[in-house]
Residue frames as qw, qx, qy, qz and C-alpha x, y, z in Angstrom:
[[0.497, 0.133, 0.441, 0.735, -17.98, 7.22, 38.24],
 [0.110, 0.783, 0.255, -0.557, -18.54, 10.84, 37.19],
 [0.551, 0.509, 0.429, 0.503, -18.89, 12.45, 33.77],
 [0.097, -0.721, -0.030, 0.686, -17.68, 15.90, 32.78],
 [0.611, 0.681, 0.349, 0.205, -17.93, 17.75, 29.48],
 [0.384, -0.427, 0.229, 0.786, -15.18, 19.72, 27.78],
 [0.441, 0.775, 0.451, -0.031, -16.38, 22.31, 25.29],
 [0.157, 0.938, -0.241, -0.193, -13.24, 24.18, 24.20],
 [0.797, 0.464, -0.321, 0.217, -10.10, 23.28, 22.28],
 [0.018, 0.669, -0.553, 0.496, -8.07, 24.59, 25.21],
 [0.731, -0.342, 0.430, -0.404, -9.72, 22.11, 27.55],
 [0.969, 0.243, -0.049, -0.024, -8.97, 19.28, 25.11],
 [0.533, 0.614, -0.446, 0.375, -5.30, 20.23, 25.04],
 [0.309, -0.592, 0.547, -0.505, -5.11, 20.33, 28.83],
 [0.907, -0.138, 0.260, -0.302, -6.46, 16.78, 28.91],
 [0.704, 0.545, -0.448, -0.080, -3.78, 15.41, 26.56],
 [0.068, 0.501, -0.820, 0.268, -1.28, 14.02, 29.13],
 [0.540, -0.046, 0.713, -0.444, -3.96, 11.95, 30.91],
 [0.793, 0.446, 0.043, -0.412, -5.69, 11.12, 27.62],
 [0.501, 0.589, -0.631, -0.060, -2.43, 9.81, 26.16],
 [0.153, -0.326, 0.872, -0.331, -1.79, 7.64, 29.22],
 [0.692, 0.178, 0.508, -0.481, -5.31, 6.21, 28.99],
 [0.731, 0.552, -0.241, -0.320, -4.89, 5.57, 25.26],
 [0.257, 0.538, -0.800, 0.067, -1.65, 3.67, 25.90],
 [0.273, -0.139, 0.866, -0.396, -3.43, 1.42, 28.41],
 [0.732, 0.322, 0.281, -0.530, -6.49, 0.69, 26.23],
 [0.460, -0.168, 0.797, 0.354, -5.66, -2.44, 24.19],
 [0.467, 0.585, 0.655, 0.103, -8.52, -1.76, 21.76],
 [0.113, 0.911, 0.026, -0.396, -7.48, 1.83, 20.98],
 [0.758, 0.370, 0.273, 0.462, -5.89, 2.31, 17.56],
 [0.383, -0.079, 0.065, 0.918, -3.76, 5.21, 16.33],
 [0.078, -0.505, -0.461, -0.726, -6.99, 6.81, 15.12],
 [0.503, -0.765, -0.392, -0.092, -8.08, 7.29, 18.75],
 [0.624, -0.201, -0.223, 0.721, -4.79, 8.83, 19.86],
 [0.073, -0.866, -0.207, 0.449, -4.74, 12.49, 20.93],
 [0.279, -0.406, 0.463, 0.737, -2.00, 13.17, 18.37],
 [0.157, 0.267, 0.785, 0.537, -4.22, 12.06, 15.48],
 [0.037, -0.747, -0.664, -0.022, -7.48, 13.57, 16.70],
 [0.179, -0.795, -0.108, 0.569, -6.06, 16.96, 17.63],
 [0.214, -0.207, 0.557, 0.775, -4.44, 17.19, 14.19],
 [0.058, 0.494, 0.783, 0.375, -7.86, 16.48, 12.67],
 [0.139, -0.816, -0.487, 0.280, -9.48, 19.10, 14.91],
 [0.252, -0.541, 0.153, 0.788, -7.00, 21.77, 13.86],
 [0.048, -0.084, 0.628, 0.772, -8.10, 21.38, 10.26],
 [0.281, -0.332, -0.732, -0.525, -11.76, 20.38, 10.41],
 [0.204, -0.391, -0.739, 0.510, -13.02, 21.29, 13.88],
 [0.119, -0.753, -0.415, -0.498, -16.00, 23.53, 14.52],
 [0.079, -0.507, 0.367, -0.776, -16.56, 25.91, 17.42],
 [0.753, -0.335, 0.098, -0.557, -18.55, 23.23, 19.21],
 [0.411, 0.231, -0.870, 0.140, -16.37, 20.42, 20.61],
 [0.750, -0.428, 0.121, -0.490, -18.12, 18.13, 23.06],
 [0.506, 0.309, -0.779, 0.204, -15.60, 15.85, 24.74],
 [0.776, -0.525, -0.036, -0.346, -16.93, 13.66, 27.53],
 [0.310, 0.428, -0.772, 0.353, -14.50, 12.47, 30.18],
 [0.821, -0.449, -0.273, -0.224, -15.28, 9.81, 32.77],
 [0.155, 0.542, -0.656, 0.502, -13.43, 9.70, 36.09],
 [0.813, -0.413, -0.405, -0.065, -13.42, 7.27, 38.98],
 [0.653, -0.678, -0.074, 0.330, -12.03, 8.73, 42.20],
 [0.084, -0.867, 0.253, 0.420, -10.16, 11.31, 40.15],
 [0.431, -0.230, 0.745, 0.455, -8.64, 8.82, 37.70],
 [0.497, 0.447, -0.283, -0.688, -9.44, 9.34, 34.01],
 [0.511, -0.015, 0.859, -0.019, -11.11, 6.13, 32.80],
 [0.479, 0.520, 0.674, 0.213, -12.87, 7.19, 29.60],
 [0.021, 0.494, -0.153, -0.856, -12.77, 9.83, 26.84],
 [0.465, 0.536, 0.681, 0.179, -15.34, 10.26, 24.08],
 [0.128, -0.395, 0.155, 0.897, -14.38, 13.12, 21.72],
 [0.315, 0.632, 0.687, 0.172, -17.39, 14.45, 19.80],
 [0.064, -0.214, 0.045, 0.974, -18.45, 17.71, 18.22],
 [0.397, 0.643, 0.552, -0.351, -21.62, 19.40, 17.01],
 [0.179, -0.040, 0.549, 0.815, -22.10, 20.15, 13.32],
 [0.397, 0.556, 0.410, -0.605, -25.05, 22.26, 12.23],
 [0.142, 0.067, 0.737, 0.657, -26.32, 21.29, 8.79],
 [0.397, -0.097, -0.214, -0.887, -29.50, 22.48, 7.14],
 [0.767, -0.235, -0.231, -0.550, -32.38, 21.05, 9.15],
 [0.930, -0.210, -0.292, 0.079, -30.21, 18.76, 11.28],
 [0.190, -0.816, 0.487, -0.245, -27.87, 19.24, 14.24],
 [0.913, 0.130, -0.384, 0.044, -25.43, 16.35, 14.15],
 [0.543, -0.706, 0.450, -0.066, -23.35, 14.94, 16.98],
 [0.847, 0.460, -0.258, 0.056, -20.29, 13.35, 15.37],
 [0.831, -0.405, 0.065, 0.376, -16.97, 11.82, 16.45],
 [0.003, 0.883, -0.380, -0.275, -13.88, 13.97, 16.12],
 [0.281, -0.391, 0.816, 0.321, -11.80, 12.39, 13.36],
 [0.701, 0.412, 0.530, -0.240, -14.79, 11.26, 11.29],
 [0.686, 0.711, -0.019, -0.156, -14.28, 10.37, 7.62],
 [0.437, 0.716, -0.528, 0.136, -10.46, 10.40, 7.66],
 [0.306, -0.414, 0.798, -0.315, -10.21, 7.90, 10.54],
 [0.527, 0.076, -0.762, -0.370, -10.79, 4.31, 9.48],
 [0.493, -0.367, -0.769, 0.176, -11.73, 3.25, 13.02],
 [0.246, -0.573, 0.073, -0.778, -13.81, 5.25, 15.51],
 [0.664, -0.419, -0.610, 0.105, -14.28, 4.64, 19.24],
 [0.401, -0.872, 0.141, -0.241, -13.99, 6.05, 22.73],
 [0.435, 0.401, -0.705, 0.392, -10.85, 5.41, 24.78],
 [0.764, -0.501, -0.079, -0.398, -11.74, 3.29, 27.81],
 [0.255, -0.570, 0.739, -0.251, -9.83, 1.88, 30.77],
 [0.512, 0.151, -0.814, -0.229, -9.37, -1.84, 30.17],
 [0.160, -0.107, -0.888, 0.417, -10.44, -2.74, 33.72],
 [0.262, 0.432, 0.493, -0.708, -13.70, -0.76, 33.41],
 [0.129, 0.165, 0.750, 0.627, -15.38, -1.79, 30.14],
 [0.005, 0.715, 0.693, -0.091, -18.74, -0.53, 31.41],
 [0.150, -0.532, -0.010, 0.833, -17.39, 3.00, 30.93],
 [0.053, 0.085, 0.652, 0.752, -18.50, 2.81, 27.29],
 [0.147, -0.629, -0.752, -0.132, -22.13, 2.56, 28.37],
 [0.248, -0.732, -0.327, 0.543, -21.78, 5.61, 30.61],
 [0.188, -0.336, 0.317, 0.867, -20.06, 7.67, 27.91],
 [0.014, -0.283, -0.734, -0.618, -22.65, 6.83, 25.26],
 [0.208, -0.716, -0.664, 0.062, -25.55, 7.51, 27.61],
 [0.267, -0.641, -0.143, 0.705, -23.96, 10.79, 28.63],
 [0.132, -0.119, 0.479, 0.860, -23.48, 11.89, 25.03],
 [0.126, -0.419, -0.752, -0.494, -27.04, 11.05, 24.07],
 [0.267, -0.717, -0.570, 0.300, -28.36, 12.89, 27.13],
 [0.248, -0.268, 0.065, 0.929, -26.78, 16.13, 25.88],
 [0.372, 0.749, 0.411, -0.363, -29.22, 18.75, 24.54],
 [0.147, 0.782, -0.238, -0.557, -29.03, 20.40, 21.15],
 [0.035, -0.294, 0.839, 0.456, -28.65, 17.50, 18.71],
 [0.766, 0.220, -0.012, -0.604, -31.05, 15.79, 16.30],
 [0.961, 0.215, -0.175, -0.020, -28.88, 12.92, 15.11],
 [0.402, -0.696, 0.590, 0.077, -25.81, 11.21, 16.55],
 [0.876, 0.434, -0.193, -0.080, -23.80, 9.26, 13.99],
 [0.473, -0.631, 0.612, 0.065, -21.01, 6.89, 15.08],
 [0.848, 0.454, -0.225, -0.159, -19.51, 5.16, 12.03],
 [0.575, 0.540, -0.573, 0.222, -16.57, 2.79, 11.64],
 [0.594, -0.525, 0.495, -0.354, -16.94, 0.92, 14.92],
 [0.521, 0.330, -0.780, -0.102, -14.91, -2.27, 14.65],
 [0.828, -0.320, -0.457, -0.056, -15.39, -5.50, 16.57],
 [0.650, -0.226, -0.424, 0.589, -14.39, -4.93, 20.18],
 [0.071, 0.433, -0.021, 0.898, -15.17, -1.22, 20.14],
 [0.059, -0.240, -0.702, 0.668, -16.54, 0.03, 23.44],
 [0.365, 0.276, 0.066, -0.887, -19.14, 2.14, 21.64],
 [0.474, 0.057, -0.721, -0.502, -20.30, -0.87, 19.64],
 [0.409, -0.225, -0.873, 0.139, -21.26, -2.96, 22.67],
 [0.060, 0.121, 0.461, -0.877, -22.71, -0.09, 24.73],
 [0.134, 0.543, 0.829, 0.019, -26.53, -0.41, 24.90],
 [0.016, -0.450, -0.307, -0.839, -28.82, 2.21, 23.42],
 [0.064, 0.103, 0.594, -0.795, -30.50, 4.22, 26.22],
 [0.154, 0.608, 0.771, -0.110, -34.27, 4.27, 26.65],
 [0.163, 0.855, 0.249, -0.425, -36.07, 6.95, 24.68],
 [0.035, 0.649, -0.521, -0.554, -33.55, 6.86, 21.82],
 [0.890, 0.393, 0.173, -0.157, -34.15, 5.23, 18.44],
 [0.326, -0.587, 0.642, 0.370, -31.20, 3.45, 16.86],
 [0.860, 0.486, -0.061, -0.141, -30.32, 2.18, 13.41],
 [0.513, -0.563, 0.610, 0.219, -27.33, -0.16, 13.22],
 [0.815, 0.566, -0.022, -0.125, -25.76, -1.07, 9.87],
 [0.771, -0.178, 0.341, 0.507, -22.66, -2.80, 8.55],
 [0.194, 0.878, -0.131, -0.417, -20.62, -0.32, 6.53],
 [0.596, 0.671, -0.432, -0.094, -17.45, -1.27, 4.68],
 [0.961, -0.139, -0.107, 0.214, -15.05, -4.21, 4.92],
 [0.087, -0.884, 0.456, -0.055, -11.64, -3.57, 6.44],
 [0.933, 0.169, -0.307, 0.078, -9.43, -6.46, 5.29],
 [0.410, -0.768, 0.475, -0.126, -6.85, -7.60, 7.86],
 [0.751, 0.350, -0.553, 0.088, -3.86, -9.86, 7.33],
 [0.795, -0.595, 0.115, -0.038, -3.03, -11.97, 10.38],
 [0.371, 0.725, -0.552, 0.182, 0.71, -12.05, 11.03],
 [0.882, -0.164, -0.403, 0.183, 2.80, -14.79, 12.63],
 [0.604, -0.741, 0.006, 0.294, 5.23, -14.33, 15.47],
 [0.079, 0.902, -0.389, -0.171, 8.42, -12.33, 15.00],
 [0.378, -0.430, 0.790, 0.221, 11.01, -14.27, 13.03],
 [0.667, 0.409, 0.623, 0.009, 8.60, -15.63, 10.44],
 [0.218, -0.138, 0.510, 0.821, 9.04, -14.84, 6.75],
 [0.473, 0.341, -0.002, -0.812, 6.56, -13.14, 4.47],
 [0.437, 0.193, -0.778, -0.407, 6.61, -16.34, 2.42],
 [0.038, -0.112, -0.938, 0.327, 5.00, -18.12, 5.38],
 [0.218, 0.486, 0.595, -0.603, 1.78, -16.08, 5.10],
 [0.357, 0.541, -0.167, -0.743, 1.35, -14.65, 1.60],
 [0.864, 0.340, 0.327, -0.175, -0.31, -16.68, -1.20],
 [0.696, -0.115, 0.494, 0.508, 2.05, -18.28, -3.71],
 [0.459, 0.682, 0.400, 0.405, 0.81, -16.29, -6.70],
 [0.104, -0.993, -0.001, -0.062, 1.47, -12.99, -4.93],
 [0.606, -0.602, 0.399, 0.333, 4.95, -14.17, -3.95],
 [0.677, 0.220, 0.512, 0.481, 5.65, -15.21, -7.54],
 [0.267, 0.869, 0.267, 0.321, 4.49, -11.83, -8.86],
 [0.355, -0.919, 0.138, 0.101, 6.58, -10.08, -6.20],
 [0.689, -0.326, 0.465, 0.451, 9.75, -11.99, -7.15],
 [0.555, 0.500, 0.469, 0.471, 9.11, -11.21, -10.80],
 [0.032, 0.975, 0.148, 0.164, 8.62, -7.51, -10.06],
 [0.498, -0.778, 0.287, 0.253, 11.85, -7.35, -8.07],
 [0.699, -0.029, 0.511, 0.498, 13.78, -9.10, -10.83],
 [0.397, 0.721, 0.382, 0.421, 12.46, -6.68, -13.44],
 [0.206, -0.979, -0.006, 0.009, 13.29, -3.76, -11.17],
 [0.658, -0.519, 0.355, 0.414, 16.88, -4.92, -10.79],
 [0.627, 0.321, 0.463, 0.538, 17.27, -4.74, -14.55],
 [0.143, 0.900, 0.252, 0.325, 16.39, -1.02, -14.43],
 [0.187, 0.662, -0.372, 0.623, 18.95, -0.02, -11.82],
 [0.206, 0.076, -0.775, 0.593, 19.65, -0.06, -8.09],
 [0.495, -0.593, -0.527, -0.355, 16.66, -0.70, -5.80],
 [0.234, 0.093, -0.572, 0.780, 16.42, 1.15, -2.49],
 [0.383, -0.720, -0.546, -0.194, 13.75, 1.57, 0.17],
 [0.163, 0.323, -0.340, 0.868, 14.00, 4.73, 2.24],
 [0.464, -0.600, -0.651, 0.004, 12.25, 5.03, 5.59],
 [0.168, -0.713, 0.178, -0.657, 11.47, 7.70, 8.15],
 [0.636, -0.233, -0.652, 0.341, 12.72, 6.76, 11.60],
 [0.380, -0.822, -0.368, 0.211, 12.43, 8.64, 14.92],
 [0.438, -0.557, 0.124, 0.695, 15.59, 10.62, 14.17],
 [0.428, 0.420, 0.518, 0.610, 14.69, 11.56, 10.60],
 [0.047, -0.213, -0.085, 0.972, 14.46, 15.31, 9.96],
 [0.430, 0.565, 0.467, -0.527, 11.12, 16.91, 9.21],
 [0.322, 0.595, -0.403, -0.616, 12.30, 17.67, 5.67],
 [0.077, 0.160, -0.956, -0.232, 12.68, 13.96, 4.88],
 [0.232, 0.374, 0.831, -0.340, 9.29, 13.15, 6.37],
 [0.375, 0.652, 0.188, -0.632, 7.55, 15.93, 4.46],
 [0.225, 0.478, -0.644, -0.553, 9.26, 14.94, 1.21],
 [0.006, 0.050, 0.993, 0.109, 7.96, 11.37, 1.46],
 [0.286, 0.543, 0.629, -0.477, 4.46, 12.60, 2.32],
 [0.338, 0.646, -0.171, -0.662, 4.61, 14.78, -0.80],
 [0.118, 0.259, -0.881, -0.378, 5.70, 11.73, -2.80],
 [0.203, 0.322, 0.899, -0.216, 2.60, 9.94, -1.49],
 [0.349, 0.667, 0.269, -0.600, 0.44, 12.81, -2.76],
 [0.236, 0.582, -0.498, -0.598, 2.17, 13.02, -6.14],
 [0.067, 0.137, -0.956, -0.250, 2.08, 9.30, -6.89],
 [0.258, 0.416, 0.798, -0.352, -1.45, 8.86, -5.56],
 [0.367, 0.678, 0.103, -0.629, -2.68, 11.67, -7.80],
 [0.183, 0.464, -0.690, -0.524, -0.78, 10.38, -10.82],
 [0.087, 0.087, 0.991, 0.048, -2.39, 6.98, -10.46],
 [0.276, 0.577, 0.651, -0.409, -5.89, 8.44, -10.07],
 [0.275, 0.648, -0.187, -0.686, -5.45, 10.87, -12.96],
 [0.042, 0.219, -0.882, -0.416, -4.65, 7.89, -15.17],
 [0.091, 0.380, 0.917, -0.076, -8.12, 6.59, -14.26],
 [0.063, -0.504, -0.409, -0.758, -9.72, 9.95, -15.00],
 [0.525, -0.739, -0.417, -0.058, -10.49, 10.60, -11.32],
 [0.005, 0.852, -0.245, 0.463, -9.21, 13.01, -8.70],
 [0.666, -0.022, -0.632, 0.395, -8.53, 10.79, -5.66],
 [0.501, -0.750, -0.408, 0.139, -8.61, 11.71, -1.99],
 [0.536, -0.366, -0.031, 0.760, -5.57, 14.02, -2.12],
 [0.257, 0.564, 0.393, 0.679, -7.15, 16.55, -4.50],
 [0.318, -0.890, -0.253, -0.206, -8.47, 18.61, -1.57],
 [0.343, 0.574, -0.416, 0.616, -5.82, 20.93, -0.14],
 [0.542, -0.575, 0.281, -0.545, -7.46, 20.77, 3.29],
 [0.990, -0.132, 0.015, -0.046, -7.01, 17.00, 3.33],
 [0.717, 0.438, -0.286, 0.460, -3.39, 17.38, 2.23],
 [0.047, -0.668, 0.376, -0.640, -2.73, 19.86, 5.04],
 [0.799, -0.435, 0.210, -0.358, -4.23, 17.44, 7.56],
 [0.976, 0.106, -0.116, 0.152, -2.13, 14.53, 6.27],
 [0.463, 0.559, -0.366, 0.582, 1.04, 16.63, 6.64],
 [0.338, -0.604, 0.353, -0.629, 0.08, 17.76, 10.14],
 [0.928, -0.259, 0.097, -0.250, -0.95, 14.25, 11.19],
 [0.862, 0.295, -0.280, 0.303, 2.31, 12.82, 9.84],
 [0.185, 0.592, -0.440, 0.649, 4.28, 15.29, 11.97],
 [0.599, -0.482, 0.299, -0.565, 2.20, 14.51, 15.07],
 [0.990, -0.079, 0.016, -0.114, 2.41, 10.74, 14.59],
 [0.662, 0.483, -0.393, 0.417, 6.14, 10.99, 13.87],
 [0.104, -0.583, 0.485, -0.644, 6.64, 12.68, 17.23],
 [0.777, -0.300, 0.283, -0.475, 4.47, 10.02, 18.86],
 [0.236, -0.392, 0.884, 0.096, 6.51, 7.19, 17.31],
 [0.651, 0.292, 0.653, -0.253, 3.59, 5.76, 15.32],
 [0.533, 0.721, -0.156, -0.414, 4.40, 6.94, 11.78],
 [0.681, -0.110, 0.639, 0.340, 5.67, 4.45, 9.20],
 [0.463, 0.809, -0.076, -0.354, 6.71, 6.20, 5.97],
 [0.651, -0.173, 0.605, 0.425, 8.53, 4.42, 3.14],
 [0.547, 0.728, -0.109, -0.399, 9.43, 5.19, -0.44],
 [0.840, 0.029, 0.466, 0.275, 10.87, 2.97, -3.15],
 [0.191, 0.791, -0.366, -0.451, 13.53, 4.11, -5.60],
 [0.860, 0.181, 0.419, 0.228, 14.44, 2.21, -8.75],
 [0.602, 0.371, 0.219, 0.673, 17.43, 3.56, -10.63],
 [0.221, -0.054, -0.177, 0.957, 17.19, 6.72, -8.54],
 [0.326, -0.312, -0.337, -0.826, 13.56, 7.45, -9.43],
 [0.311, 0.031, 0.697, -0.646, 10.90, 7.48, -6.69],
 [0.340, -0.056, -0.750, -0.565, 8.30, 5.00, -7.97],
 [0.567, -0.512, -0.617, -0.188, 6.19, 4.23, -4.88],
 [0.012, -0.354, 0.481, -0.802, 5.45, 5.75, -1.47],
 [0.548, -0.406, -0.730, -0.044, 3.64, 4.42, 1.61],
 [0.213, -0.451, 0.307, -0.811, 2.00, 6.28, 4.53],
 [0.687, -0.294, -0.658, -0.092, 1.27, 3.91, 7.39],
 [0.408, -0.655, 0.324, -0.547, 0.84, 3.79, 11.16],
 [0.658, 0.021, -0.733, 0.170, 1.93, 1.34, 13.85],
 [0.322, -0.473, 0.463, -0.676, 0.88, 0.80, 17.46],
 [0.662, -0.200, 0.552, -0.466, 0.25, -2.04, 19.89],
 [0.410, -0.110, 0.883, 0.198, 1.42, -4.89, 17.65],
 [0.523, 0.628, 0.576, -0.008, -0.66, -3.75, 14.69],
 [0.235, -0.206, 0.379, 0.871, 0.28, -2.02, 11.43],
 [0.384, 0.717, 0.476, -0.334, -2.10, 0.15, 9.40],
 [0.396, 0.114, 0.511, 0.754, -1.65, 0.80, 5.66],
 [0.141, 0.642, 0.373, -0.655, -3.28, 4.23, 5.46],
 [0.618, 0.757, 0.163, -0.134, -2.56, 5.41, 1.93],
 [0.440, -0.468, 0.515, 0.567, 0.11, 5.76, -0.72],
 [0.656, 0.691, 0.024, -0.303, 0.71, 5.53, -4.41],
 [0.657, -0.194, 0.549, 0.478, 2.92, 4.27, -7.19],
 [0.167, 0.550, -0.376, -0.727, 4.03, 5.51, -10.58],
 [0.832, 0.345, 0.353, -0.254, 1.85, 3.85, -13.26],
 [0.498, 0.735, -0.434, -0.150, 4.75, 4.22, -15.71],
 [0.066, 0.459, -0.872, 0.159, 6.48, 1.50, -13.67],
 [0.812, -0.117, 0.191, -0.539, 3.43, -0.75, -13.29],
 [0.834, 0.298, -0.457, -0.084, 5.24, -3.63, -15.00],
 [0.429, 0.294, -0.717, 0.464, 7.58, -3.98, -11.99],
 [0.591, -0.594, -0.533, -0.115, 4.77, -3.80, -9.38],
 [0.257, 0.389, -0.421, 0.778, 6.32, -1.00, -7.27],
 [0.544, -0.468, 0.102, -0.689, 3.28, -0.66, -5.02],
 [0.949, -0.200, -0.219, -0.108, 3.33, -4.37, -4.21],
 [0.673, 0.250, -0.436, 0.543, 7.07, -4.23, -3.49],
 [0.024, -0.436, 0.362, -0.824, 6.54, -1.46, -0.96],
 [0.770, -0.373, -0.014, -0.517, 3.55, -3.19, 0.68],
 [0.914, -0.007, -0.371, 0.165, 5.71, -6.30, 1.02],
 [0.392, 0.344, -0.446, 0.728, 8.38, -4.19, 2.71],
 [0.392, -0.453, 0.199, -0.775, 5.79, -2.71, 5.09],
 [0.914, -0.248, -0.176, -0.268, 4.53, -6.20, 5.98],
 [0.795, 0.138, -0.423, 0.412, 8.08, -7.45, 6.57],
 [0.113, 0.419, -0.384, 0.815, 8.84, -4.46, 8.79],
 [0.645, -0.422, 0.040, -0.636, 5.61, -5.03, 10.73],
 [0.941, -0.123, -0.316, 0.017, 6.56, -8.66, 11.36],
 [0.597, 0.251, -0.434, 0.627, 10.01, -7.60, 12.56],
 [0.148, -0.428, 0.288, -0.844, 8.40, -5.14, 15.00],
 [0.050, 0.081, 0.906, -0.413, 6.22, -7.87, 16.46],
 [0.521, 0.097, -0.037, -0.847, 2.92, -6.97, 14.79],
 [0.340, 0.119, 0.927, -0.105, 0.22, -9.63, 14.84],
 [0.426, 0.689, 0.582, -0.066, -2.07, -7.87, 12.36],
 [0.207, -0.130, 0.351, 0.904, -1.64, -5.79, 9.21],
 [0.312, 0.658, 0.556, -0.400, -4.72, -3.65, 8.58],
 [0.312, 0.232, 0.536, 0.749, -5.44, -2.71, 4.97],
 [0.126, 0.332, 0.303, -0.884, -8.28, -0.52, 6.29],
 [0.547, 0.494, 0.428, -0.523, -11.51, 0.48, 4.56],
 [0.510, 0.578, -0.357, -0.527, -12.35, -0.81, 1.13],
 [0.873, 0.012, 0.485, -0.056, -12.57, -4.09, -0.74],
 [0.398, 0.743, -0.459, -0.281, -9.91, -3.47, -3.40],
 [0.977, 0.122, -0.161, -0.064, -8.78, -6.77, -4.86],
 [0.482, 0.564, -0.552, 0.380, -5.07, -6.25, -4.16],
 [0.403, -0.534, 0.513, -0.537, -5.73, -6.50, -0.41],
 [0.926, -0.084, 0.245, -0.275, -7.05, -10.04, -0.72],
 [0.777, 0.507, -0.356, 0.114, -4.11, -11.02, -2.92],
 [0.107, 0.573, -0.660, 0.474, -1.97, -10.71, 0.23],
 [0.440, -0.168, -0.870, 0.145, -4.26, -13.09, 2.12],
 [0.162, -0.077, 0.394, -0.901, -6.24, -10.48, 4.07],
 [0.146, -0.448, -0.880, -0.055, -9.66, -11.40, 5.46],
 [0.180, -0.601, -0.250, -0.737, -12.64, -9.11, 5.84],
 [0.205, -0.410, -0.665, 0.590, -13.53, -7.52, 9.13],
 [0.008, 0.671, 0.512, 0.536, -16.57, -5.28, 9.03],
 [0.045, 0.015, -0.333, 0.942, -17.09, -1.88, 10.56],
 [0.104, -0.638, -0.763, -0.020, -20.49, -0.98, 11.97],
 [0.012, -0.300, 0.000, -0.954, -22.28, 2.37, 12.02],
 [0.159, -0.553, -0.756, 0.312, -24.72, 3.33, 14.78],
 [0.040, -0.363, -0.201, -0.909, -27.16, 6.18, 14.15],
 [0.169, -0.451, -0.741, 0.467, -29.23, 7.57, 17.02],
 [0.147, -0.419, -0.221, -0.868, -32.22, 9.91, 17.09],
 [0.267, 0.026, 0.608, -0.747, -34.46, 10.94, 19.93],
 [0.172, 0.343, 0.920, 0.077, -37.60, 8.80, 19.62],
 [0.188, 0.736, 0.434, -0.485, -39.77, 11.93, 19.61],
 [0.145, 0.682, -0.318, -0.642, -37.99, 13.14, 16.44],
 [0.208, -0.111, 0.899, 0.369, -38.37, 9.96, 14.41]]
């Protein structure tokens, strides 16, 4: 097996066809490891120093580890492309060659010019989580944040088969109250939806998310225009890739909730969204999450990921904690 390093955005783009094929064949790879997602992130937050390691066996691409160098005061950091806005981080590795993770990690840590390598948000089963730390490198390994996951039954089951009774009761009550206000409709983006519809629902996500956070006296994650631009770009890229799941809920014609999610490999991911606090009495956010869960079941999903954070509403659906792990590496001589 041989390693090569790619150090330009152009080289990353040339790798995309093989990278995409490898991603499709890696059962542990989530949408956050897809080229569509990561290249959208790079367009908005990338530096001039990408460091993408590719592993090949007899010419076949068997591993990709997309990193970059970030120079901060007093510390040169080696970080994963997609950091912070990706709830799961990992390399993409051929399923028949799991040892590729060890080679990729060792290759990254053998690169010159870094003081600290930080790999956060490694979930159970991640190739970079099980790869051993090379000799001469000091490591700190810590649990980070819970990522609640709702296990889903086989296709054909009902949401009532998996969701706690209290949540179902509250959901029925919210739907009944909504019906008294006017017609209820859920709108969705599908593969044939025009870009204008997609962008309008993304903007609804921003607007409702901000409205909810302003009510709390906080700004929320959509206050930064750079983050907004990335979310729009990522939505377009994931729409083209068939992984975007966008929904919005109308009650009496008014848009009262919006949902930005992803789907791949029998798993759904509730990324972010919002609801109008003026309609809190009818639980519009819960109604749209219920719709997303029902759609995921119909598509054959076996897991619904609520992603990072221990907000109480996630557990009300019956989700169970899974923990991400962060690995921090420093050359032993620098510790």
